[in-house]
C-alpha positions in Angstrom: 99.8 98.7 82.8 100.3 102.2 84.5 97.6 103.2 86.8 96.8 106.7 85.3 96.3 104.9 81.7 94.0 102.0 83.3 91.9 104.6 85.1 91.5 106.6 81.8 90.5 103.2 80.2 87.8 102.6 82.9 86.8 106.4 83.4 87.0 108.3 80.5 85.7 111.9 80.8 86.1 114.7 78.6 85.5 117.3 81.0 88.2 116.4 83.2 90.8 116.5 79.9 90.7 112.5 79.3 91.8 111.8 75.5 88.6 111.4 73.5 90.5 110.9 70.0 90.1 108.0 68.0 92.8 106.1 68.9 92.2 106.4 72.5 88.5 105.3 72.0 89.8 102.3 69.7 92.2 101.3 72.6 89.6 101.6 75.4 87.4 99.2 73.3 90.4 96.9 73.1 90.9 97.2 76.9 87.2 96.5 77.7 87.2 93.0 75.6 90.5 92.5 77.8 88.1 93.0 80.9 85.5 90.5 79.6 88.1 87.7 78.9 87.1 84.5 80.6 90.7 84.6 82.4 89.4 87.6 84.4 86.8 85.8 86.3 89.0 82.8 86.9 91.0 83.2 90.5 94.1 81.5 88.9 94.6 84.0 86.5 92.9 87.2 88.3 96.0 89.2 88.8 97.9 88.6 85.8 95.5 87.7 83.3 96.1 85.0 80.7 99.0 85.1 78.3 96.8 86.9 75.5 95.5 89.5 77.9 98.9 90.4 79.4 100.1 90.9 75.5 97.0 93.0 74.8 97.7 95.2 78.1 101.2 95.6 77.0 100.2 96.6 73.5 97.6 98.8 74.7 100.0 100.7 77.2 102.8 101.2 74.1 100.1 102.4 71.9 98.6 105.0 74.3 102.1 106.2 75.1 102.9 106.5 71.4 99.9 108.1 70.4 99.6 110.8 73.4 99.4 114.1 71.9 102.4 116.2 73.4 101.7 120.0 74.7 103.7 122.3 72.9 
């Protein structure tokens, strides 16, 4: 996952211009659930996460990019 997207998942600040739309909020909630997966607390999986978490992070990143409003 791109570091900028991960930063916005973990440290959302509307005052700093981070997205607060419903899609962004839903993706943040999914991201937080991934962070609570038991694999995140297991040294064997800490770097990559389990297969489910890998897929969820890929889906979060893709959905974030596709739903991002474009400046006119």
